[in-house]
Backbone as CSV, one residue per row, in Angstrom:
resi,resn,N_x,N_y,N_z,CA_x,CA_y,CA_z,C_x,C_y,C_z
1,MET,18.303,-26.780,11.452,17.334,-26.174,10.585,15.912,-25.475,10.804
2,ASN,15.817,-24.489,11.323,14.447,-23.820,11.802,14.212,-23.288,10.763
3,PRO,12.949,-22.873,10.757,12.196,-21.732,10.069,12.366,-20.575,10.867
4,ILE,12.564,-19.159,9.748,12.644,-17.946,10.389,10.692,-17.416,10.771
5,ASN,10.596,-17.275,12.095,9.228,-16.615,12.263,9.402,-15.292,12.393
6,LEU,8.678,-14.925,11.133,9.197,-13.037,11.491,8.229,-12.425,12.307
7,ALA,7.344,-12.765,13.016,6.174,-12.122,13.788,7.626,-12.014,15.260
8,GLU,7.955,-13.436,15.234,8.863,-13.325,16.351,10.258,-12.353,16.377
9,LYS,10.628,-12.537,15.130,12.151,-11.840,14.548,11.806,-9.999,14.563
10,PHE,10.192,-9.899,14.411,10.145,-8.605,14.635,9.303,-8.124,16.133
11,SER,8.990,-8.931,16.924,9.068,-8.610,18.376,10.511,-7.835,19.164
12,PHE,11.830,-8.544,18.386,13.092,-8.057,19.162,13.506,-6.986,18.726
13,ILE,12.680,-6.051,17.623,13.112,-4.822,17.113,12.088,-3.689,18.373
14,HIS,13.166,-2.909,18.619,12.433,-1.789,19.500,12.706,-0.283,18.779
15,GLU,13.687,-0.470,17.721,14.083,0.885,16.961,13.720,1.270,15.760
16,ARG,13.188,2.162,15.092,12.797,2.448,13.949,14.073,2.462,12.944
17,TRP,13.622,2.140,11.802,14.488,2.759,10.596,16.033,2.145,10.904
18,THR,15.807,0.786,11.387,17.253,0.140,11.884,17.064,-0.991,11.420
19,PRO,17.520,-1.458,10.090,17.085,-2.615,9.611,18.040,-3.869,10.316
20,LYS,17.813,-5.058,10.254,18.198,-6.516,11.121,18.459,-7.359,10.252
21,ASN,19.621,-8.033,10.147,19.389,-9.236,8.903,18.824,-10.460,9.800
22,VAL,18.138,-11.068,9.091,17.687,-12.105,9.461,17.812,-13.637,8.732
23,ALA,18.414,-13.703,7.499,18.676,-14.829,6.367,19.930,-13.786,5.399
24,ARG,20.567,-14.876,4.957,21.194,-14.864,3.700,20.953,-15.364,2.786
25,LEU,20.624,-15.046,1.409,20.375,-15.729,0.158,21.806,-15.567,-0.491
26,ASN,22.774,-16.165,-1.055,23.797,-15.914,-1.670,24.360,-14.993,-1.442
27,ASP,24.652,-13.663,-2.181,25.347,-12.419,-1.511,24.447,-11.419,-1.171
28,TYR,23.002,-11.749,-1.001,21.721,-10.838,-0.565,21.571,-11.360,0.999
29,HIS,21.145,-10.119,1.604,20.632,-9.937,2.935,19.219,-10.105,3.042
30,VAL,18.246,-10.772,3.889,17.118,-10.574,4.054,17.113,-9.759,5.439
31,LYS,16.303,-8.590,5.330,16.297,-7.876,6.533,14.711,-7.421,6.889
32,ILE,14.745,-7.090,8.034,13.396,-6.692,8.638,13.545,-5.275,9.256
33,VAL,12.711,-4.507,9.221,12.629,-3.138,9.841,11.116,-2.796,10.194
34,LYS,11.461,-2.107,11.270,10.052,-1.188,11.555,10.055,0.378,11.275
35,LEU,9.222,0.803,10.670,9.230,2.170,9.766,8.021,3.029,10.446
36,GLN,8.361,4.058,10.587,7.334,5.175,11.006,7.851,6.593,10.811
37,GLY,6.971,7.473,9.956,7.437,8.240,9.782,7.925,8.610,8.364
38,GLU,8.782,9.588,7.817,9.305,9.978,6.629,10.973,9.633,6.943
39,PHE,11.416,8.756,5.889,12.854,8.876,5.663,13.442,9.689,4.928
40,VAL,14.688,9.440,4.409,15.731,10.477,3.711,15.384,10.387,2.015
41,TRP,15.639,11.218,1.095,15.546,10.955,-0.255,16.852,10.412,-0.264
42,HIS,16.642,8.974,-1.101,18.054,8.288,-1.458,18.071,7.488,-2.657
43,SER,19.164,7.176,-3.133,18.927,5.941,-4.122,20.041,4.930,-3.912
44,HIS,20.059,3.744,-4.628,21.248,3.106,-4.597,21.543,2.786,-6.224
45,PRO,22.607,3.576,-6.324,23.008,3.445,-7.785,23.839,2.117,-8.574
46,ASP,24.145,1.117,-7.559,24.172,-0.324,-7.971,23.528,-1.567,-7.673
47,THR,22.354,-1.368,-7.057,21.409,-2.135,-6.791,20.254,-1.924,-6.773
48,ASP,19.010,-3.071,-7.369,17.586,-2.582,-6.728,17.350,-2.634,-5.484
49,GLU,16.248,-2.629,-4.943,16.102,-2.777,-3.619,14.288,-3.286,-3.419
50,LEU,14.268,-4.348,-2.739,12.906,-4.902,-2.640,12.347,-4.324,-1.029
51,PHE,11.077,-3.633,-1.233,10.375,-3.547,-0.199,9.192,-4.621,0.007
52,TRP,8.758,-5.370,1.285,7.735,-6.119,1.196,7.143,-6.063,2.606
53,VAL,5.918,-5.687,2.430,5.241,-5.197,3.558,4.517,-6.410,4.309
54,HIS,4.963,-6.501,5.835,4.573,-7.641,6.401,3.417,-7.296,7.316
55,ARG,3.234,-5.972,7.542,2.279,-5.415,8.457,2.535,-4.167,8.367
56,GLY,1.138,-3.313,8.299,0.904,-2.057,8.222,1.019,-1.760,6.886
57,ALA,1.270,-0.180,6.650,0.888,0.363,5.108,2.285,1.172,5.176
58,LEU,2.831,1.016,3.677,4.058,2.257,3.115,3.853,2.573,2.077
59,THR,4.263,3.963,1.924,4.168,4.482,0.818,5.517,4.674,0.327
60,ILE,5.730,4.395,-1.147,7.525,4.462,-1.722,7.101,5.755,-2.646
61,ARG,7.783,7.187,-1.994,7.465,8.268,-2.774,8.918,8.017,-3.755
62,LEU,8.495,8.493,-5.263,9.358,8.527,-6.208,9.130,9.801,-6.644
63,ARG,10.214,10.390,-7.626,10.461,11.863,-7.906,9.247,11.795,-8.923
64,ASP,8.428,10.867,-9.530,7.370,11.133,-10.548,5.975,10.573,-10.201
65,GLY,5.772,10.054,-8.654,4.663,9.600,-7.934,5.094,8.726,-6.950
66,ALA,3.999,7.916,-6.452,4.159,7.146,-5.101,3.795,5.613,-5.393
67,VAL,4.225,4.908,-4.765,3.552,3.544,-4.685,3.230,3.009,-3.241
68,ARG,1.860,2.720,-3.051,0.994,2.441,-1.892,1.321,0.935,-1.605
69,LEU,1.788,0.455,-0.464,1.952,-0.752,-0.400,1.396,-1.436,1.108
70,GLY,0.383,-2.441,0.967,-0.383,-3.018,2.222,0.342,-4.252,2.649
71,PRO,-0.465,-4.972,3.791,0.456,-6.124,3.893,0.321,-7.063,2.899
72,GLY,1.406,-8.187,2.625,1.440,-8.786,1.661,1.792,-8.199,0.526
73,GLU,2.048,-7.103,0.123,2.501,-6.599,-0.904,4.100,-6.195,-1.291
74,MET,4.674,-6.121,-2.231,6.269,-6.177,-2.689,6.276,-4.983,-3.472
75,TYR,7.160,-4.020,-3.710,7.557,-3.697,-5.012,9.301,-3.276,-4.665
76,VAL,9.792,-3.678,-6.039,11.150,-3.341,-6.223,11.309,-1.856,-6.947
77,VAL,12.225,-1.278,-6.189,12.677,0.322,-6.856,14.158,0.089,-7.465
78,PRO,13.606,0.285,-8.919,15.023,0.020,-9.543,16.420,0.417,-9.119
79,ARG,17.418,0.197,-9.227,18.439,0.658,-9.332,18.914,2.005,-9.788
80,GLY,19.153,2.858,-9.026,19.507,4.307,-9.253,18.352,4.973,-9.324
81,VAL,17.410,4.602,-8.746,15.698,5.475,-8.759,15.963,6.047,-7.351
82,GLU,15.625,7.533,-7.310,15.510,8.271,-6.280,14.149,7.839,-5.072
83,HIS,14.117,7.485,-4.253,12.973,7.166,-3.478,13.248,7.691,-1.964
84,CYS,11.886,7.732,-1.321,11.684,7.956,0.173,10.730,7.457,0.679
85,PRO,10.976,6.614,1.480,9.746,5.619,1.996,9.284,6.568,3.256
86,VAL,7.785,6.534,3.325,7.077,7.058,4.614,6.231,6.053,4.944
87,ALA,5.949,5.929,6.265,5.090,5.095,6.811,4.096,6.029,7.854
88,GLU,2.974,6.506,7.685,1.991,7.399,8.499,2.070,6.342,9.911
89,GLU,1.471,5.383,10.164,1.734,4.564,11.212,2.674,3.441,11.063
90,GLU,2.901,2.996,12.578,4.262,1.917,12.493,3.914,0.918,11.702
91,CYS,5.128,0.299,10.553,4.523,-1.074,9.526,5.856,-1.734,9.915
92,GLU,5.769,-2.798,9.426,7.039,-4.105,9.462,7.113,-4.468,7.936
93,VAL,8.255,-3.930,7.702,9.149,-4.415,5.954,10.011,-5.210,5.948
94,VAL,9.675,-6.312,5.045,11.224,-6.942,5.084,11.906,-6.520,3.737
95,LEU,13.097,-6.312,3.385,13.470,-5.864,2.450,14.899,-6.848,2.259
96,ILE,14.955,-7.093,0.755,16.258,-7.789,0.242,17.111,-7.074,-0.439
97,GLU,18.243,-7.009,-0.327,19.268,-6.700,-1.241,20.777,-6.887,-0.796
98,PRO,21.771,-6.494,-1.496,22.996,-7.224,-1.877,23.171,-7.155,-0.212
99,ALA,24.325,-7.834,0.311,25.075,-7.612,1.491,25.815,-6.638,1.438
100,GLY,25.896,-5.650,2.351,26.478,-4.397,2.601,26.038,-3.036,2.164
101,THR,24.691,-3.391,1.894,24.212,-2.071,1.097,23.603,-1.552,2.059
102,PRO,23.977,0.004,2.081,23.938,0.750,3.486,22.157,1.069,3.065
103,ASN,21.365,1.524,4.251,19.944,1.646,4.275,19.610,3.264,3.372
104,THR,20.855,4.156,3.797,20.632,5.380,3.415,21.325,5.637,1.936
105,GLY,21.660,4.681,1.349,21.832,4.495,-0.282,23.093,5.680,-0.198
106,ASP,22.673,6.360,-1.160,24.241,7.335,-1.796,23.899,8.751,-0.812
107,ALA,22.745,9.065,-0.331,22.348,10.007,1.009,23.538,10.013,2.167
108,GLY,23.892,8.529,2.661,24.571,8.991,3.705,23.726,9.725,5.106
109,GLY,24.535,9.971,5.651,24.307,10.866,6.635,23.812,10.146,8.105
110,GLU,23.501,10.641,9.250,23.029,10.402,10.569,21.845,9.384,10.783
111,ARG,21.331,9.023,9.691,20.167,8.003,9.794,20.838,6.758,9.045
112,THR,22.241,6.651,8.583,22.934,5.627,8.384,22.982,4.198,9.345
113,LYS,22.740,3.057,9.061,22.868,2.299,10.010,23.695,1.035,9.796
114,PRO,24.146,0.553,10.677,25.177,-0.988,10.607,24.451,-1.935,9.607
115,THR,25.368,-2.490,8.469,24.957,-3.294,7.934,25.052,-4.920,8.422
116,ASN,25.708,-4.821,9.393,26.035,-6.395,9.742,25.283,-6.798,11.285
117,GLU,24.370,-6.445,11.466,23.869,-6.603,12.785,22.438,-7.820,12.496
118,TRP,22.387,-8.734,13.213,21.856,-9.849,13.036,20.748,-10.162,14.132
119,ILE,19.635,-10.786,14.024,18.658,-10.753,14.959,18.252,-12.344,14.639
């Protein structure tokens, strides 16, 4: 029964856009990821997706606008809403979503990462 130290867990991540699981909550995974640059436009037809910024700044582009998040702020992208995360500088983000949810949602492609990696 040890607490999860996010700063310590983030120190083990060296590749961007590659989420790692740090906890399981019922049928959900709590993931951490380092982001920089622009991701792919995608949606998750069957689930909402929570973005919680731990360090840095993140913009979540939506087709009808954008949401900018700073440290300690979070945003839930509703299921089926197309979005594109963008980080001008490296940021650290916590994601909460159902276990097995692909990071690229319905877009697929070469940026899709495994959903079962733990750190």
